[in-house]
C-alpha positions as CSV (number, residue, x, y, z in Angstrom):
1,X,69.6,212.6,105.6
2,X,68.8,208.9,106.3
3,X,68.4,207.4,109.7
4,X,70.4,204.3,110.3
5,X,69.9,201.6,113.0
6,X,73.0,200.6,114.9
7,X,73.6,197.9,117.5
8,X,76.6,196.9,119.6
9,X,77.5,193.3,119.3
10,X,79.1,193.3,122.8
11,X,76.7,195.2,125.1
12,X,73.5,195.1,122.9
13,X,73.1,198.9,122.9
14,X,70.8,200.0,120.1
15,X,70.5,203.5,118.5
16,X,69.0,205.2,115.5
17,X,71.5,207.7,114.1
18,X,70.9,210.5,111.6
19,X,73.8,210.4,109.2
20,X,74.8,211.8,105.8
21,X,75.4,209.2,103.0
22,X,79.0,210.6,102.8
23,X,79.6,210.2,106.6
24,X,81.9,207.3,107.6
25,X,80.2,204.2,109.2
26,X,80.2,204.4,113.0
27,X,82.2,201.7,114.8
28,X,82.6,202.8,118.4
29,X,79.6,202.1,120.7
30,X,78.6,205.2,122.7
31,X,77.5,203.0,125.6
32,X,80.5,200.7,126.2
33,X,83.1,202.4,124.0
34,X,84.2,199.2,122.2
35,X,84.6,199.1,118.4
36,X,81.7,196.7,117.9
37,X,78.9,199.1,116.8
38,X,77.5,197.8,113.6
39,X,74.9,199.1,111.1
40,X,71.7,197.0,111.0
41,X,69.6,196.2,108.0
42,X,66.1,197.9,108.4
43,X,63.1,198.7,106.3
44,X,62.8,202.0,104.5
45,X,60.6,204.5,106.3
46,X,58.9,206.5,103.7
47,X,55.4,206.7,102.2
48,X,54.4,207.9,98.8
49,X,51.6,210.5,99.0
50,X,50.0,212.9,96.6
51,X,49.6,212.7,92.8
52,X,53.1,211.9,91.6
53,X,54.3,209.7,88.8
54,X,53.7,206.5,90.9
55,X,50.0,207.4,91.3
56,X,49.4,208.0,87.6
57,X,51.6,205.3,86.2
58,X,51.5,202.3,88.6
59,X,48.2,202.5,90.5
60,X,45.3,200.3,89.5
61,X,42.9,201.6,86.9
62,X,41.7,200.9,83.5
63,X,44.1,199.1,81.3
64,X,43.9,197.8,77.8
65,X,42.3,194.4,78.1
66,X,43.6,191.5,76.0
67,X,40.8,189.9,74.0
68,X,40.0,186.4,75.3
69,X,40.9,183.5,73.1
70,X,37.8,181.5,72.2
71,X,37.9,177.9,71.2
72,X,36.1,176.9,68.1
73,X,34.5,173.6,67.5
74,X,36.6,171.2,65.6
75,X,35.3,170.0,62.2
76,X,36.1,166.4,63.3
77,X,33.2,165.2,65.5
78,X,35.3,162.4,66.8
79,X,38.1,164.6,68.1
80,X,38.5,164.9,71.9
81,X,38.6,168.3,73.7
82,X,41.9,167.5,75.4
83,X,43.4,165.4,72.6
84,X,43.8,162.3,74.7
85,X,40.3,161.2,75.5
86,X,41.1,160.9,79.2
87,X,39.5,164.0,80.5
88,X,35.9,164.5,81.8
89,X,34.9,166.7,78.9
90,X,35.6,163.9,76.4
91,X,33.1,161.5,78.0
């Protein structure tokens, strides 16, 4: 069962509540009794451990490397490397 963060917009009371996914959302503040208890957005609190699918499929490791593209010299000796003649390699 997930733990949800709730906060009252009237009195500021905060609470972490263990609820089933099928349970209705809480609205009544346990501190002041007003119907202003709202669910807060919070980060998930879990950590992947062990040797599951995530460790074998998504962790770093050897991967097929893409061969590097090499440039070949142009047959035309007057051609510029960048094609414009404005770069440092053309000088």
